[in-house]
C-alpha positions in Angstrom: 17.7 26.4 16.1 18.4 23.4 17.9 21.9 22.5 17.7 21.5 18.7 15.8 19.8 20.4 13.1 22.3 23.6 13.0 23.9 22.2 9.8 22.0 20.1 7.7 24.5 20.3 4.9 27.3 18.7 7.4 24.5 16.7 8.4 24.3 15.0 5.3 27.9 15.1 4.6 28.6 12.4 7.3 26.1 9.9 6.0 22.8 10.9 7.3 20.1 9.3 5.7 18.8 11.3 2.2 16.2 11.7 -0.1 16.8 8.3 -2.4 17.1 8.7 -6.3 17.1 4.8 -7.8 16.3 1.5 -7.3 20.1 0.8 -5.8 19.7 3.5 -2.8 16.1 2.5 -2.4 17.5 -1.7 -2.0 19.8 -0.7 0.1 17.5 1.8 2.4 15.5 -1.4 2.4 17.5 -3.6 3.4 18.7 -1.3 6.5 15.2 -0.6 7.7 14.4 -4.8 7.7 17.7 -4.9 9.8 16.2 -2.4 12.0 12.3 -4.0 12.2 14.0 -7.1 13.2 14.7 -5.5 16.5 12.5 -6.9 19.0 13.2 -4.1 21.4 14.0 -1.1 19.2 14.8 1.9 21.5 14.3 5.4 20.7 17.0 6.1 18.0 16.3 2.8 16.3 12.8 3.7 16.3 13.3 7.4 15.1 15.1 5.7 12.1 13.1 3.1 11.5 9.9 6.1 10.8 12.4 8.2 8.5 13.6 5.6 6.5 9.8 4.3 6.1 8.5 8.0 4.6 11.9 8.4 2.9 11.3 4.2 0.8 6.7 5.2 0.6 8.4 8.7 -0.6 10.4 6.6 -3.8 7.9 3.9 -3.9 5.2 6.2 -4.4 6.8 8.0 -7.3 8.8 5.6 -9.3 5.9 2.7 -8.5 2.8 4.5 -8.6 -0.5 2.4 -8.7 -2.7 3.9 -11.4 -6.6 4.2 -10.5 -8.4 1.4 -11.3 -12.1 0.5 -11.9 -13.7 -1.4 -9.3 -14.5 -4.6 -11.7 -11.1 -4.5 -12.7 -10.3 -4.6 -8.9 -12.3 -7.3 -8.1 -11.1 -9.5 -11.1 -7.7 -9.0 -10.8 -8.3 -10.4 -6.9 -10.0 -13.2 -8.0 -7.6 -14.1 -10.5 -5.0 -13.2 -7.8 -6.5 -15.9 -5.2 -7.9 -18.3 -7.8 -11.5 -17.3 -6.8 -14.9 -18.3 -8.8 -17.9 -16.2 -8.7 -19.6 -17.9 -6.6 -16.6 -17.8 -4.1 -18.0 -13.8 -4.2 -21.3 -15.2 -3.1 -21.3 -14.0 0.2 -20.0 -10.6 -0.4 -22.8 -9.7 -3.0 -26.1 -11.7 -1.8 -26.3 -14.1 -5.0 -24.7 -15.5 -7.8 -26.6 -13.6 -11.0 -25.5 -10.2 -8.8 -21.9 -11.5 -9.1 -22.4 -12.1 -12.7 -24.1 -8.9 -13.2 -21.3 -6.9 -11.2 -18.6 -8.3 -13.4 -20.4 -8.2 -16.5 -20.8 -4.2 -16.3 -24.3 -4.2 -16.0 -24.5 -3.4 -12.2 -22.6 -0.9 -9.8 -21.5 -2.4 -6.0 -24.0 -1.0 -3.2 -22.2 0.2 -0.1 -23.2 -3.3 1.7 -20.9 -4.4 -0.8 -18.1 -3.0 -0.9 -18.1 -3.5 3.2 -18.0 -6.6 2.8 -16.0 -6.7 0.1 -13.3 -4.6 2.2 -13.8 -7.2 4.9 -13.2 -10.2 3.1 -10.0 -8.6 1.0 -8.9 -6.4 4.0 -8.7 -3.6 1.5 -9.8 0.2 1.3 -13.5 1.1 0.8 -11.6 3.3 -2.0 -10.6 0.6 -3.6 -13.8 -0.8 -4.6 -15.9 3.0 -4.8 -14.5 3.8 -8.6 -13.1 7.2 -10.3 -16.7 7.7 -12.1 
């Protein structure tokens, strides 16, 4: 075994990063991560610390602040609301205002082309527009 990992308990006792258990620790790790990522040219050790802290923060946030799955209509409505969009603003993604209306009324599902165009417009993964049905 590598001598650096010979005694992980000793490493943790001396302050090595560990699993995040609460929001106070999340804040502390996030601040450390912010400081590291603001470096213009991080060295190898800093890049490895960035990778490790990112994994720890993502793990905690995924468990604590998991985003429940949503249906595509909910996703589109949310995006419209957040960005102050009207139905006519989505005509390029849907093809016509009636297609937007029918989708928002639950009368029509998204086509593959519409999903692609929504992904491009909002810079989001297709999974969000595919749904759980």
